[in-house]
N, C-alpha and C positions, 0 to 999 in steps of 0.2 A: 581866708576864709572866702574871699572873692573867687579865687581859682577853683575851690570845692563848689561853689554855687555854680559857676560857669559850667563845670563838668557835668553837674546834675542836670542843669537845664539842657545841655547838649544831648545827654543821654535821653531825657524825656522827649525832647524834639525828634530824635531818630526813632524812638519807639512809636510816636504819634504819627510821624510820617509814613512808617511801614503799614500801620493800620489804615490810614487815609488811602494809601495807594491800593491796598488789597481790596478796598471796598469799590474800586472803579474797574479792577481787572476784568470782570465779567461784561463789561460795557464797552470794551475797546478791543482794538487789533494792534498788536505791538510791531513796532518796526525798529530796525537798528538806529543808533544814535539817541536813544531815549525818546522818540516820538511815537505818538499813538494816533489812530483814527477811530471814529466813532463806528460802532456796528450798526446794522439796519434798525434794530429795536430802539437805539438811542436816537438815530436820525429821524425816525417816524414819530417818536414822542416829541421832539423838538418841533417838528413840523405840525403836529397836532396842537400844540400849546400856542404856537406862533412866535414869530421873531421877537416881537416887543415884550411879550410877557417872559420869554426866557432870557433876554437881556436883563431885565429888571431882577428876576430871581437870581441869575448867576453874577450880577454885577460886572458883566463884561460888555465890550464894545460889539455892537451888532455886526460888524465885519468879522470879527472873531467867531461868533455864532454862525454866520453864513458860511465860513471856512469849514467848520465842523459839519455842518448840514451837507455840504458839497463832498464830504469824505476826504478833505485834505489832512495832512498830518499836522499835529499840534503837540505842544508838551503835555506831558501827563498831568501836571498840575492844573493846566487850563481845563482840560477834560474833566478833571475831578471837581472843579468849581461849578461846572455846568451840571454834572451828576448830583452834587450835593444841593445845588439850588433846586433842582426838580423834586429831589426827595424831600427837602423841607417844605415845599408847596404841597406835596402829597400828604405830608403829616398834618398840616394845617386844615386841609380840606376833610381829613379823615375824622 
């Protein structure tokens, strides 16, 4: 029973991971090695909101947010956290 549950959880996680990454694909530039960089629209949105507010929304360190603003390469999961944090804030304001 435990093995079946583990397989089910792994399958669900893989499905969710794909959905999560697809929602970020239009906000980034892909590089080799699984790294991505934010595109101009995301960089301008982070700048518009400010460093402190973005760090609170994304629950990431300010140095990471600065690296994204400067166009440096980060893991796709890191960029996804920023995008999802910004989207949550937009939904709350709407």
